[in-house]
LUMLODREN-186328 format. One record per atom (N, C-alpha, C): residue in one letter; z, x, y. Coordinates in pm, whole numbers, padded with zeros to 5 digits, always signed. Example, Ala and Ser with C-alpha at 12.3 -4.5 7.8 and 13.67 -1.06 7.14 Angstrom:
2
a+00780+01319-00569
a+00780+01230-00450
a+00780+01320-00330
s+00708+01285-00225
s+00714+01367-00106
s+00787+01290+00003
//
This chain:
412
m+00794+02816-14877
m+00661+02773-14837
m+00600+02686-14944
t+00537+02584-14904
t+00469+02484-14988
t+00348+02542-15058
a+00336+02528-15189
a+00222+02581-15262
a+00093+02514-15210
n-00022+02589-15201
n-00150+02536-15170
n-00216+02478-15292
t-00227+02349-15298
t-00287+02282-15416
t-00433+02239-15392
s-00482+02255-15265
s-00618+02215-15235
s-00725+02315-15275
g-00687+02439-15300
g-00785+02544-15333
g-00851+02606-15218
a-00829+02551-15103
a-00899+02602-14982
a-00819+02727-14929
l-00884+02811-14853
l-00821+02930-14797
l-00720+02897-14696
d-00595+02948-14719
d-00486+02922-14625
d-00503+03020-14510
r-00582+02980-14415
r-00608+03068-14300
r-00485+03092-14210
e-00397+02990-14205
e-00275+03010-14116
e-00191+03126-14180
k-00181+03130-14309
k-00099+03236-14374
k-00169+03368-14354
l-00299+03366-14379
l-00381+03485-14368
l-00376+03548-14228
f-00382+03464-14123
f-00385+03509-13990
f-00242+03554-13951
a-00140+03488-14000
a-00003+03529-13976
a+00018+03676-14025
a-00041+03701-14143
a-00033+03837-14200
a-00111+03932-14113
r-00223+03898-14061
r-00296+03986-13972
r-00218+04018-13847
l-00153+03915-13791
l-00066+03935-13670
l+00043+04032-13698
h+00109+04020-13820
h+00211+04107-13856
h+00160+04254-13870
a+00040+04268-13923
a-00020+04401-13937
a-00045+04462-13801
a-00092+04379-13708
a-00117+04430-13569
a+00010+04470-13499
r+00122+04397-13532
r+00248+04433-13465
r+00304+04563-13514
v+00298+04589-13643
v+00348+04714-13705
v+00249+04830-13690
r+00121+04800-13675
r+00025+04914-13655
r-00064+04873-13533
p-00001+04882-13417
p-00066+04835-13291
p-00197+04906-13261
y-00207+05035-13300
y-00325+05111-13268
y-00447+05058-13351
l-00420+04975-13459
l-00531+04915-13539
l-00568+04777-13495
a-00499+04717-13394
a-00513+04579-13356
a-00660+04542-13326
t-00728+04630-13251
t-00869+04609-13207
t-00951+04589-13333
a-00929+04676-13428
a-01019+04672-13549
a-00979+04546-13637
l-00849+04519-13645
l-00809+04398-13727
l-00867+04277-13679
f-00866+04251-13544
f-00915+04130-13484
f-01066+04132-13473
a-01132+04248-13496
a-01283+04252-13494
a-01340+04201-13632
l-01255+04196-13739
l-01305+04155-13872
l-01331+04001-13872
c-01443+03961-13926
c-01471+03819-13944
c-01435+03778-14087
v-01357+03676-14109
v-01316+03633-14240
v-01422+03539-14307
v-01451+03575-14430
v-01541+03491-14506
v-01463+03451-14634
e-01450+03319-14655
e-01386+03274-14782
e-01476+03304-14898
s-01425+03360-15005
s-01504+03386-15126
s-01410+03385-15250
r-01460+03312-15348
r-01393+03307-15478
r-01447+03414-15577
r-01534+03499-15527
r-01598+03604-15614
r-01534+03739-15595
v-01436+03750-15503
v-01369+03879-15490
v-01226+03865-15555
p-01179+03973-15618
p-01048+03966-15677
p-00934+03944-15578
t-00942+04015-15462
t-00833+04006-15367
t-00890+03988-15227
m-00916+04099-15157
m-00981+04106-15033
m-01087+04218-15032
a-01194+04208-14969
a-01290+04305-14970
a-01368+04308-14838
v-01435+04419-14802
v-01512+04422-14679
v-01652+04471-14707
d-01746+04433-14613
d-01880+04495-14624
d-01901+04585-14501
r-02012+04656-14499
r-02028+04757-14401
r-02049+04695-14268
h-02071+04558-14255
h-02094+04488-14131
h-01963+04424-14072
w-01855+04474-14125
w-01725+04429-14079
w-01691+04279-14105
r-01739+04235-14221
r-01689+04102-14268
r-01581+04129-14374
c-01483+04044-14372
c-01373+04052-14470
c-01378+03934-14561
y-01411+03957-14690
y-01418+03849-14791
y-01281+03829-14851
v-01229+03706-14855
v-01095+03680-14895
v-01094+03572-15007
s-01014+03602-15109
s-00995+03512-15222
s-00883+03413-15186
p-00912+03287-15187
p-00799+03184-15156
p-00684+03196-15250
a-00712+03216-15378
a-00606+03229-15479
a-00519+03347-15449
f-00579+03461-15412
f-00501+03581-15376
f-00408+03553-15256
v-00459+03489-15155
v-00375+03459-15035
v-00262+03367-15083
d-00290+03279-15164
d-00188+03179-15206
d-00070+03242-15278
r-00099+03339-15363
r+00003+03399-15443
r+00069+03524-15385
t+00018+03572-15269
t+00068+03696-15217
t+00159+03675-15093
p+00273+03739-15084
p+00361+03727-14970
p+00289+03776-14845
v+00331+03720-14730
v+00268+03760-14601
v+00281+03906-14584
e+00397+03971-14612
e+00416+04112-14590
e+00312+04194-14664
e+00282+04156-14790
e+00184+04235-14867
e+00046+04206-14814
l+00018+04086-14771
l-00117+04060-14715
l-00137+04142-14591
a-00032+04165-14509
a-00046+04249-14390
a-00089+04388-14430
a-00033+04439-14535
a-00069+04574-14587
a-00211+04575-14633
v-00256+04471-14698
v-00396+04466-14748
v-00489+04459-14626
w-00457+04389-14523
w-00536+04383-14403
w-00561+04531-14353
v-00450+04601-14341
v-00458+04739-14291
v-00540+04821-14381
h-00521+04806-14515
h-00596+04885-14605
h-00746+04864-14597
e-00788+04735-14594
e-00931+04707-14586
e-00996+04756-14457
v-00933+04732-14342
v-00995+04777-14221
v-01001+04932-14213
s-00906+04997-14284
s-00908+05143-14283
s-01033+05197-14353
h-01085+05126-14455
h-01211+05170-14517
h-01320+05173-14418
l-01330+05074-14329
l-01432+05058-14231
l-01422+05167-14122
l-01299+05177-14074
l-01277+05271-13964
l-01311+05416-14011
r-01280+05445-14131
r-01297+05579-14184
r-01440+05605-14247
d-01528+05497-14225
d-01664+05511-14271
d-01680+05551-14416
h-01598+05483-14501
h-01602+05519-14642
h-01736+05482-14705
h-01796+05379-14656
h-01934+05339-14716
h-02036+05445-14681
g-02037+05489-14560
g-02139+05597-14524
g-02108+05730-14595
r-01981+05762-14604
r-01943+05892-14669
r-01972+05882-14818
s-01952+05769-14879
s-01986+05749-15022
s-02136+05764-15043
d-02216+05704-14958
d-02361+05712-14966
d-02402+05865-14961
r-02345+05934-14871
r-02374+06071-14852
r-02333+06159-14967
f-02216+06129-15016
f-02165+06206-15136
f-02248+06175-15259
a-02281+06052-15278
a-02373+06021-15400
a-02505+06088-15387
e-02561+06097-15265
e-02695+06160-15254
e-02685+06307-15280
q-02579+06373-15216
q-02562+06516-15234
q-02544+06557-15379
h-02472+06476-15459
h-02436+06511-15590
h-02510+06434-15697
g-02615+06365-15656
g-02697+06297-15753
g-02620+06188-15837
l-02530+06116-15779
l-02447+06019-15847
l-02506+05878-15835
t-02514+05808-15947
t-02570+05671-15953
t-02484+05586-16035
g-02490+05460-16019
g-02429+05363-16113
g-02304+05310-16056
v-02253+05195-16110
v-02140+05123-16066
v-02015+05204-16089
a-02009+05276-16209
a-01888+05354-16236
a-01856+05460-16135
e-01961+05529-16088
e-01942+05636-15988
e-01890+05568-15852
r-01940+05453-15821
r-01901+05383-15702
r-01753+05339-15718
l-01709+05300-15835
l-01572+05269-15857
l-01489+05391-15835
r-01535+05510-15884
r-01456+05632-15861
r-01446+05661-15712
m-01551+05634-15638
m-01547+05659-15492
m-01446+05558-15427
n-01441+05436-15476
n-01343+05338-15423
n-01202+05383-15447
i-01180+05434-15569
i-01043+05492-15603
i-01006+05611-15510
a-01103+05695-15492
a-01076+05816-15409
a-01053+05769-15265
a-01130+05679-15216
a-01109+05630-15077
a-00976+05563-15061
d-00930+05490-15168
d-00794+05428-15169
d-00689+05533-15155
c-00706+05649-15229
c-00611+05754-15227
c-00601+05812-15091
e-00713+05823-15024
e-00711+05881-14882
e-00631+05794-14788
i-00648+05662-14809
i-00585+05565-14717
i-00433+05548-14753
n-00404+05528-14881
n-00277+05487-14922
n-00169+05594-14926
d-00207+05724-14909
d-00105+05826-14921
d-00003+05822-14813
d-00044+05759-14691
d+00058+05748-14587
d+00048+05610-14511
a-00003+05511-14585
a-00025+05382-14521
a+00096+05295-14510
f+00189+05306-14605
f+00297+05213-14617
f+00428+05267-14560
g+00525+05180-14549
g+00650+05213-14485
g+00634+05182-14339
a+00751+05188-14263
a+00750+05159-14119
a+00688+05017-14091
g+00735+04919-14169
g+00696+04781-14146
g+00595+04729-14248
l+00531+04811-14324
l+00436+04770-14419
l+00482+04795-14563
v+00483+04696-14649
v+00530+04718-14787
v+00406+04759-14867
q+00428+04826-14977
q+00318+04870-15065
q+00286+04760-15157
p+00162+04709-15149
p+00125+04599-15239
p+00126+04645-15386
e+00147+04545-15470
e+00149+04566-15613
e+00012+04615-15660
g+00012+04723-15733
g-00111+04779-15790
g-00181+04870-15690
a-00130+04903-15577
a-00198+04992-15486
a-00216+05129-15547
v-00336+05186-15531
v-00371+05318-15582
v-00323+05423-15489
v-00242+05515-15533
v-00198+05628-15453
v-00227+05758-15531
p-00236+05868-15454
p-00270+05996-15526
p-00181+06025-15649
a-00051+05988-15637
a+00039+06017-15751
a-00005+05939-15870
s-00069+05829-15855
s-00117+05754-15975
s-00213+05838-16061
l-00284+05936-16002
l-00375+06016-16073
l-00323+06161-16084
g-00197+06184-16050
g-00143+06318-16054
g-00193+06406-15952
l-00231+06352-15834
l-00298+06438-15728
l-00193+06441-15611
s-00219+06542-15524
s-00135+06559-15400
s-00176+06472-15289
e-00093+06450-15197
e-00125+06370-15085
e-00196+06447-14972
g-00246+06378-14871
g-00300+06440-14750
g-00440+06491-14756
e-00518+06445-14863
e-00651+06498-14876
e-00752+06388-14839
l-00877+06420-14827
l-00985+06332-14802
l-01049+06277-14929
m-01121+06169-14910
m-01190+06109-15024
m-01277+06210-15101
e-01348+06290-15026
e-01436+06388-15092
e-01362+06491-15175
d-01241+06530-15125
d-01155+06620-15200
d-01112+06561-15330
y-01064+06436-15324
y-01021+06365-15449
y-01127+06350-15549
l-01250+06324-15500
l-01363+06301-15593
l-01393+06424-15679
h-01355+06542-15628
h-01381+06670-15703
h-01265+06690-15808
k-01161+06604-15798
k-01041+06637-15883
k-01010+06540-15993
f-01087+06432-16010
f-01060+06343-16120
f-01190+06276-16165
r-01185+06226-16282
r-01295+06145-16341
r-01235+06020-16404
l-01320+05923-16426
l-01270+05798-16490
l-01233+05827-16631
g-01127+05768-16678
g-01083+05783-16815
g-00971+05685-16843
r-00889+05717-16944
r-00778+05630-16981
r-00684+05606-16865
h-00660+05709-16786
h-00560+05706-16677
h-00609+05616-16564
t-00739+05575-16563
t-00793+05486-16462
t-00833+05350-16514
d-00805+05326-16643
d-00842+05193-16700
d-00776+05077-16627
d-00653+05091-16587
d-00589+04977-16515
d-00636+04968-16368
m-00734+05044-16329
m-00795+05031-16199
m-00931+04976-16196
a-00978+04934-16315
a-01114+04884-16327
a-01137+04759-16248
w-01029+04682-16220
w-01048+04554-16138
w-01073+04584-15995
l-01048+04709-15947
l-01050+04739-15811
l-01191+04708-15748
d-01194+04642-15642
d-01320+04615-15570
d-01288+04583-15421
c-01300+04684-15348
c-01279+04668-15196
c-01412+04638-15124
g-01519+04618-15199
g-01645+04582-15135
g-01734+04697-15097
s-01852+04663-15050
s-01950+04766-15003
s-01896+04843-14887
g-01807+04791-14813
g-01748+04869-14703
g-01660+04980-14745
a-01627+04987-14873
a-01546+05095-14929
a-01621+05196-15003
d-01728+05156-15073
d-01805+05249-15160
d-01953+05259-15137
g-02003+05169-15041
g-02140+05173-15006
g-02233+05104-15101
l-02186+05045-15211
l-02274+04972-15306
l-02273+04824-15267
d-02393+04773-15233
d-02401+04635-15193
d-02365+04540-15309
r-02299+04429-15277
r-02260+04328-15376
r-02355+04212-15356
d-02370+04135-15463
d-02458+04014-15450
d-02395+03909-15368
w-02266+03916-15341
w-02202+03820-15252
w-02192+03863-15112
d-02247+03983-15081
d-02254+04025-14939
d-02350+03938-14858
l-02318+03906-14735
l-02407+03832-14653
l-02518+03917-14596
g-02502+04054-14600
g-02607+04138-14563
g-02627+04157-14410
p-02716+04241-14375
p-02733+04265-14225
p-02774+04148-14144
d-02846+04053-14209
d-02893+03938-14132
d-02796+03820-14141
g-02685+03829-14209
g-02588+03719-14216
g-02514+03697-14088
a-02437+03590-14089
a-02367+03557-13967
a-02245+03638-13950
d-02210+03661-13820
d-02081+03716-13777
d-02059+03862-13812
g-02162+03934-13845
g-02145+04081-13868
g-02157+04154-13737
l-02100+04275-13732
l-02104+04357-13612
l-02225+04448-13617
s-02289+04470-13497
s-02397+04569-13486
s-02338+04706-13499
e-02428+04804-13519
e-02386+04944-13528
e-02312+04987-13399
q-02368+04943-13280
q-02305+04976-13155
q-02166+04915-13135
e-02153+04791-13186
e-02018+04728-13178
e-01919+04796-13274
r-01966+04839-13394
r-01876+04903-13487
r-01826+05042-13426
d-01925+05112-13369
d-01881+05240-13303
d-01786+05217-13181
a-01803+05108-13112
a-01709+05077-13001
a-01569+05051-13051
v-01561+04977-13162
v-01431+04949-13219
v-01361+05076-13261
r-01436+05163-13333
r-01379+05291-13375
r-01331+05378-13256
f-01412+05379-13152
f-01373+05452-13031
f-01246+05402-12972
r-01231+05267-12964
r-01114+05204-12895
r-00990+05239-12981
v-01008+05230-13113
v-00889+05265-13199
v-00850+05410-13186
a-00948+05500-13190
a-00918+05642-13175
a-00855+05671-13041
q-00901+05605-12941
q-00844+05622-12805
q-00700+05586-12798
g-00666+05473-12869
g-00524+05429-12871
g-00439+05523-12952
i-00492+05580-13060
i-00411+05679-13131
i-00388+05801-13064
i-00488+05853-12992
i-00471+05980-12918
i-00386+05961-12802
g-00390+05836-12738
g-00308+05810-12627
g-00157+05807-12653
r-00128+05756-12775
r+00013+05750-12819
r+00027+05807-12958
p+00012+05934-12978
p-00001+05995-13107
p+00131+05984-13189
g+00244+05958-13128
g+00366+05947-13212
g+00371+05821-13296
n+00285+05729-13262
n+00291+05600-13335
n+00207+05603-13466
a+00123+05704-13482
a+00029+05705-13592
a+00062+05821-13685
s+00028+05801-13814
s+00046+05902-13913
s-00043+06019-13887
q-00012+06130-13960
q-00097+06252-13942
q-00242+06225-13988
g-00251+06143-14094
g-00394+06110-14140
g-00472+06037-14032
w-00412+05944-13963
w-00476+05872-13859
w-00502+05955-13738
q-00410+06054-13705
q-00432+06137-13594
q-00550+06234-13621
r-00560+06278-13750
r-00675+06361-13786
r-00802+06281-13773
w-00799+06156-13816
w-00917+06076-13801
w-00957+06058-13658
a-00862+06028-13574
a-00893+06002-13436
a-00951+06125-13366
q-00908+06247-13407
q-00969+06365-13348
q-01111+06376-13392
e-01135+06350-13523
e-01274+06352-13568
e-01364+06241-13507
a-01308+06129-13472
a-01380+06026-13411
a-01425+06069-13270
f-01341+06140-13195
f-01376+06186-13064
f-01466+06311-13076
h-01448+06395-13175
h-01526+06516-13192
h-01584+06509-13335
p-01688+06431-13358
p-01742+06413-13491
p-01786+06539-13551
p-01780+06556-13688
p-01822+06678-13753
p-01973+06706-13717
q-02000+06830-13684
q-02133+06875-13647
q-02193+06951-13761
p-02326+06954-13773
p-02395+07034-13882
p-02352+07178-13885
w-02344+07235-13762
w-02306+07379-13762
w-02164+07406-13817
r-02074+07303-13807
r-01941+07330-13857
r-01938+07344-14006
d-02027+07264-14075
d-02039+07281-14221
d-02099+07417-14256
l-02204+07461-14171
l-02261+07591-14194
l-02159+07702-14176
l-02076+07687-14066
l-01982+07798-14038
l-01873+07799-14148
g-01830+07683-14192
g-01731+07686-14302
g-01790+07743-14428
a-01918+07714-14459
a-01978+07766-14578
a-01993+07917-14569
a-02025+07967-14443
a-02044+08111-14424
a-01909+08181-14443
i-01801+08123-14396
i-01674+08181-14408
i-01625+08185-14553
r-01644+08065-14627
r-01608+08064-14768
r-01690+08161-14850
s-01815+08182-14816
s-01897+08281-14883
s-01841+08422-14860
a-01800+08441-14736
a-01747+08577-14705
a-01616+08602-14782
v-01525+08503-14779
v-01394+08531-14837
v-01402+08528-14993
s-01507+08474-15048
s-01519+08475-15194
s-01597+08589-15249
g-01650+08672-15161
g-01729+08781-15204
g-01645+08895-15256
g-01705+08988-15327
g-01635+09099-15381
g-01566+09178-15278
g-01441+09218-15293
g-01367+09304-15194
g-01286+09221-15101
a-01315+09100-15080
a-01238+09019-14983
a-01111+08969-15050
g-00999+09011-14992
g-00871+08966-15041
g-00842+09012-15183
e-00893+09137-15222
e-00874+09190-15356
e-00779+09309-15352
d-00699+09323-15447
d-00612+09439-15460
d-00570+09449-15608
y-00518+09568-15641
y-00476+09591-15783
y-00323+09573-15795
t-00285+09524-15912
t-00143+09502-15939
t-00108+09541-16081
y+00011+09596-16098
y+00062+09631-16231
y+00146+09516-16286
g+00165+09411-16208
g+00237+09296-16254
g+00175+09230-16369
r+00043+09241-16378
r-00033+09190-16494
r-00131+09295-16539
p-00100+09363-16648
p-00189+09468-16692
p-00330+09424-16717
a-00423+09515-16699
a-00564+09481-16726
a-00583+09470-16869
r-00683+09391-16914
r-00718+09370-17054
r-00770+09503-17112
r-00824+09592-17027
r-00876+09714-17071
r-00771+09812-17131
s-00645+09778-17094
s-00535+09861-17142
s-00526+09865-17296
a-00573+09765-17361
a-00571+09757-17506
a-00660+09868-17566
g-00763+09909-17495
g-00845+10014-17543
g-00803+10151-17515
v-00690+10162-17434
v-00641+10296-17399
v-00493+10303-17437
p-00460+10331-17554
p-00320+10327-17606
p-00232+10422-17520
g-00116+10368-17479
g-00016+10449-17405
g-00046+10454-17257
v-00147+10384-17212
v-00185+10385-17066
v-00187+10238-17018
v-00117+10212-16910
v-00114+10078-16846
v-00209+10081-16729
l-00315+10003-16735
l-00413+09989-16626
l-00381+09872-16544
p-00392+09879-16416
p-00367+09761-16325
p-00482+09664-16335
s-00450+09535-16309
s-00550+09431-16302
s-00591+09400-16160
l-00709+09348-16136
l-00753+09309-16005
l-00701+09170-15974
r-00638+09156-15857
r-00579+09036-15815
r-00639+08984-15686
r-00677+08860-15679
r-00729+08811-15553
r-00617+08750-15476
t-00595+08797-15361
t-00494+08744-15267
t-00553+08658-15157
p-00486+08569-15094
p-00547+08490-14992
p-00600+08575-14876
p-00729+08544-14838
p-00800+08627-14743
p-00745+08608-14602
r-00745+08713-14519
r-00698+08703-14384
r-00825+08698-14292
v-00826+08604-14197
v-00939+08586-14114
v-00891+08607-13966
s-00968+08684-13892
s-00941+08703-13755
s-01063+08641-13670
v-01026+08561-13566
v-01128+08485-13493
v-01126+08552-13349
l-01240+08599-13306
l-01261+08663-13170
l-01341+08556-13083
i-01276+08505-12978
i-01339+08408-12892
i-01385+08472-12764
d-01507+08457-12733
d-01565+08511-12609
d-01525+08421-12490
t-01451+08472-12399
t-01398+08401-12281
t-01459+08449-12157
s-01579+08510-12162
s-01642+08562-12037
s-01692+08444-11951
g-01730+08480-11829
g-01772+08381-11740
g-01899+08301-11778
s-01980+08364-11867
s-02098+08289-11913
s-02076+08186-12019
v-01948+08173-12064
v-01915+08071-12168
v-01851+07953-12096
s-01903+07836-12115
s-01851+07718-12042
s-01723+07663-12103
d-01662+07573-12021
d-01535+07512-12073
d-01563+07432-12194
t-01676+07362-12197
t-01711+07281-12313
t-01723+07373-12437
e-01788+07482-12422
e-01799+07579-12537
e-01667+07633-12578
l-01574+07654-12481
l-01442+07703-12526
l-01367+07596-12598
g-01389+07472-12556
g-01329+07356-12635
g-01387+07351-12775
s-01519+07371-12788
s-01576+07379-12912
s-01524+07488-13001
a-01496+07609-12935
a-01442+07715-13008
a-01304+07680-13073
l-01227+07611-13003
l-01094+07573-13054
l-01108+07485-13172
l-01209+07393-13165
l-01234+07305-13284
l-01284+07388-13400
e-01361+07497-13374
e-01409+07580-13484
e-01289+07654-13546
v-01191+07690-13466
v-01074+07760-13516
v-01001+07670-13621
a-00987+07539-13582
a-00925+07442-13679
a-01006+07436-13804
a-01141+07433-13790
a-01233+07422-13909
a-01217+07545-13992
i-01203+07663-13931
i-01187+07789-14009
i-01059+07785-14086
a-00948+07734-14025
a-00822+07723-14103
a-00841+07638-14226
r-00916+07529-14213
r-00941+07448-14328
r-01029+07519-14434
a-01123+07604-14387
a-01208+07666-14475
a-01134+07769-14559
v-01023+07815-14521
v-00943+07911-14603
v-00820+07843-14665
g-00837+07715-14688
g-00729+07642-14760
g-00616+07594-14676
g-00628+07589-14546
g-00523+07540-14459
g-00409+07645-14431
r-00432+07764-14478
r-00329+07867-14457
r-00340+07921-14314
r-00271+07855-14213
r-00283+07895-14079
r-00218+08028-14057
d-00119+08065-14138
d-00048+08196-14127
d-00139+08308-14155
l-00257+08282-14216
l-00351+08389-14245
l-00467+08403-14143
v-00458+08326-14039
v-00562+08321-13938
v-00503+08370-13800
t-00570+08472-13740
t-00531+08515-13613
t-00639+08494-13512
v-00608+08475-13380
v-00709+08450-13278
v-00692+08545-13161
l-00796+08594-13110
l-00798+08685-13000
l-00907+08641-12896
s-00871+08637-12768
s-00973+08611-12668
s-01011+08739-12607
c-01140+08746-12557
c-01193+08869-12500
c-01310+08841-12414
d-01309+08912-12289
d-01433+08913-12209
d-01479+09055-12203
a-01437+09133-12100
a-01473+09272-12103
a-01351+09355-12154
a-01232+09287-12167
a-01113+09345-12219
a-01053+09254-12319
a-00988+09313-12423
a-00928+09233-12528
a-00792+09178-12487
g-00761+09062-12525
g-00635+09000-12499
g-00534+09033-12612
i-00438+08938-12624
i-00336+08954-12728
i-00378+08881-12852
v-00351+08940-12970
v-00378+08873-13097
v-00270+08774-13128
h-00311+08648-13142
h-00222+08545-13165
h-00227+08487-13307
p-00117+08477-13377
p-00118+08402-13504
p-00143+08255-13480
l-00217+08192-13571
l-00260+08051-13551
l-00149+07963-13602
c-00087+07889-13499
c+00007+07779-13540
c-00055+07651-13511
r-00090+07627-13380
r-00163+07504-13343
r-00275+07555-13256
a-00404+07513-13280
a-00517+07560-13206
a-00496+07527-13051
e-00439+07411-13013
e-00435+07377-12883
e-00335+07464-12798
r-00255+07545-12871
r-00165+07628-12803
r-00213+07770-12781
i-00332+07796-12822
i-00391+07930-12804
i-00433+07953-12664
p-00387+08054-12588
p-00437+08075-12452
p-00562+08148-12453
l-00663+08097-12384
l-00793+08153-12377
l-00806+08218-12239
v-00785+08349-12231
v-00776+08417-12101
v-00906+08500-12079
g-00966+08491-11960
g-01086+08565-11938
g-01154+08523-11817
g-01288+08519-11822
g-01371+08476-11708
g-01445+08586-11642
g-01442+08702-11688
g-01515+08813-11631
g-01640+08842-11705
g-01676+08975-11711
g-01794+09019-11782
g-01776+09012-11931
t-01872+09058-12004
t-01866+09050-12148
t-01886+09185-12216
d-01790+09221-12299
d-01808+09339-12395
d-01713+09313-12503
l-01761+09252-12610
l-01676+09215-12721
l-01653+09330-12815
r-01709+09448-12782
r-01677+09569-12866
r-01522+09602-12851
a-01466+09575-12734
a-01325+09605-12721
a-01241+09511-12806
g-01280+09389-12810
g-01213+09282-12896
g-01224+09311-13040
i-01346+09352-13082
i-01371+09385-13224
i-01287+09503-13265
a-01282+09604-13180
a-01205+09727-13215
a-01049+09691-13223
k-01009+09600-13136
k-00862+09567-13138
k-00828+09484-13265
v-00923+09399-13302
v-00900+09320-13423
v-00890+09407-13546
l-00975+09504-13554
l-00982+09601-13663
l-00859+09690-13668
r-00788+09706-13557
r-00671+09787-13558
r-00538+09709-13598
t-00547+09578-13600
t-00431+09497-13636
t-00392+09520-13782
q-00269+09509-13816
q-00214+09519-13952
q-00140+09387-13987
p-00161+09339-14107
p-00269+09379-14198
p-00404+09359-14143
s-00505+09433-14183
s-00633+09423-14134
s-00706+09297-14196
p-00802+09237-14122
p-00864+09114-14167
p-00957+09136-14284
d-00980+09043-14363
d-01083+09041-14474
d-01219+08991-14412
v-01207+08896-14312
v-01320+08838-14253
v-01301+08834-14100
l-01400+08869-14023
l-01398+08862-13877
l-01500+08751-13835
v-01452+08655-13759
v-01544+08552-13703
v-01548+08568-13554
v-01670+08582-13498
v-01689+08598-13359
v-01759+08476-13300
l-01694+08418-13205
l-01754+08294-13143
l-01801+08333-12997
t-01928+08338-12972
t-01974+08391-12849
t-02111+08330-12819
d-02152+08350-12686
d-02291+08315-12645
d-02390+08428-12673
g-02338+08537-12716
g-02424+08648-12755
g-02459+08744-12642
q-02412+08723-12517
q-02441+08803-12408
q-02342+08922-12407
t-02346+09003-12499
t-02257+09112-12516
t-02324+09235-12596
p-02280+09353-12558
p-02320+09465-12648
p-02240+09459-12787
w-02299+09509-12884
w-02235+09499-13015
w-02204+09643-13066
p-02108+09657-13153
p-02073+09788-13206
p-02193+09853-13275
a-02202+09983-13265
a-02317+10053-13330
a-02301+10052-13478
r-02177+10058-13528
r-02151+10060-13673
r-02099+09925-13725
r-02127+09897-13844
r-02087+09778-13904
r-01936+09777-13930
p-01856+09674-13894
p-01714+09667-13921
p-01692+09676-14075
p-01571+09728-14101
p-01544+09739-14256
p-01511+09604-14325
c-01504+09493-14250
c-01484+09366-14315
c-01608+09278-14289
r-01618+09173-14367
r-01729+09080-14355
r-01726+09010-14218
t-01842+08992-14160
t-01847+08942-14021
t-01937+08821-14015
v-01886+08719-13950
v-01965+08593-13923
v-01970+08575-13774
v-02087+08550-13724
v-02102+08526-13574
v-02141+08379-13551
g-02056+08293-13482
g-02086+08166-13438
g-02150+08178-13299
l-02276+08146-13287
l-02350+08176-13168
l-02378+08050-13085
f-02322+08040-12961
f-02358+07937-12865
f-02496+07969-12814
r-02598+07892-12853
r-02739+07934-12825
r-02764+07907-12672
r-02851+07988-12626
r-02898+07981-12483
r-03048+07977-12477
h-03096+07893-12383
h-03242+07899-12353
h-03262+08018-12256
r-03376+08063-12241
r-03401+08180-12154
r-03357+08149-12017
a-03378+08027-11959
a-03337+07994-11832
a-03182+07996-11811
d-03110+07985-11928
d-02966+07983-11914
d-02908+08124-11925
s-02988+08217-11972
s-02940+08348-11989
s-02930+08420-11849
w-02821+08483-11827
w-02804+08545-11696
w-02724+08674-11701
r-02738+08753-11608
r-02646+08868-11584
r-02654+08896-11434
e-02543+08920-11378
e-02537+08944-11230
e-02643+09057-11194
h-02721+09017-11089
h-02823+09106-11032
h-02944+09122-11127
d-02950+09048-11239
d-03063+09058-11326
d-03092+08927-11389
p-03168+08837-11316
p-03199+08705-11364
p-03293+08703-11484
e-03357+08808-11510
e-03452+08816-11623
e-03386+08864-11749
y-03245+08885-11748
y-03179+08942-11860
y-03182+08846-11983
v-03219+08900-12095
v-03210+08822-12222
v-03122+08903-12319
p-03010+08847-12369
p-02918+08919-12453
p-02986+08969-12580
d-02936+09077-12629
d-02971+09126-12758
d-02928+09030-12874
a-03007+09028-12978
a-02968+08942-13090
a-02847+09006-13162
p-02766+08928-13223
p-02654+08989-13305
p-02716+09085-13410
p-02634+09181-13444
p-02686+09280-13539
p-02715+09221-13671
a-02801+09291-13752
a-02843+09243-13877
a-02736+09229-13977
w-02624+09308-13963
w-02514+09310-14060
w-02421+09186-14048
a-02439+09102-13943
a-02359+08986-13925
a-02428+08864-13979
r-02354+08773-14039
r-02403+08644-14074
r-02395+08549-13955
v-02507+08503-13908
v-02511+08427-13782
v-02530+08276-13809
v-02448+08196-13739
v-02457+08049-13746
v-02475+07996-13607
d-02576+07920-13577
d-02595+07862-13442
d-02493+07747-13423
i-02428+07749-13312
i-02332+07645-13275
i-02394+07558-13157
g-02399+07434-13171
g-02451+07344-13071
g-02602+07334-13073
//
């Protein structure tokens, strides 16, 4: 290929790279072609703003092979699809972070989220690409997870040049065209692009990586405030005294030194076991049952992704079978009759090994046990207005509130 001596942006080469990116990642094609290219000599490579403009350095395009440019196209549009600018803003506000250095750290963490499974299958890894292994971190985590696990230091000095733009870390640059500049996408247009991409991934899931499949599910079912509350309630329950605790002689207690000739056991925290009881009575809608399955997946994440430690039971007036959690979508939800979750709670408590935490997902139209279960209990409550509360032959029925010993989180 003839060298570009004019200094102008080689759009033909740049667009050939975008076409290659769309061919090897067809589910991203809608997003790739939605980006508006802006020539800029102020960016080190390529960068995006939150309005879906892609700023491109002519010198970078000139010296970079088409195959690597294609990978950079995919990388930059991934920042926008995954809303890294909005997530960075929220993380900074929640943790009181300010300054350019913290935004660089967010850019690095966002790159780790994207690059852990971005390359291969037709995309080469660009030179200098930041991957989790660069920081000694594991793959498959989110930007927020990585931000808790590293700080800037000597091991990140060679990443100081990194600048994927305000679309990656939320910090406006002085070279951004801003909300009133030309060729930016409106908020509604950006949401439409994300929906189209997610739709394509879910329609043909075998073509996308697990990271993209996870993102697509979240795009269709965005995180809800109650899901954070439910996760926090579960984490609080499993971290409390007595949950997942046992004694072991494998590591003697430090108190043994004060009792010569006697070996005392130490307290060991084992992974907590969580049982989820789902109300499948006739008063629970199909939409709420779908939400319940999403909550099951969130519960598995709240206990560190150990699906082998989560069991699921459906119950209306009679308890079903206790199922170990493998994949949430394979859990049979059988029911449709009246409601009495006392039978389900009793069955859960009889399972071996017994749970450390019991999570009940219900509309609340059920009698509750008279005695507090021996494990910590969290109730995810599908709220009802009075007009929605019903019981056969009793239209004025209003269900009792969950007992005081349960931690209650409103769902929906």
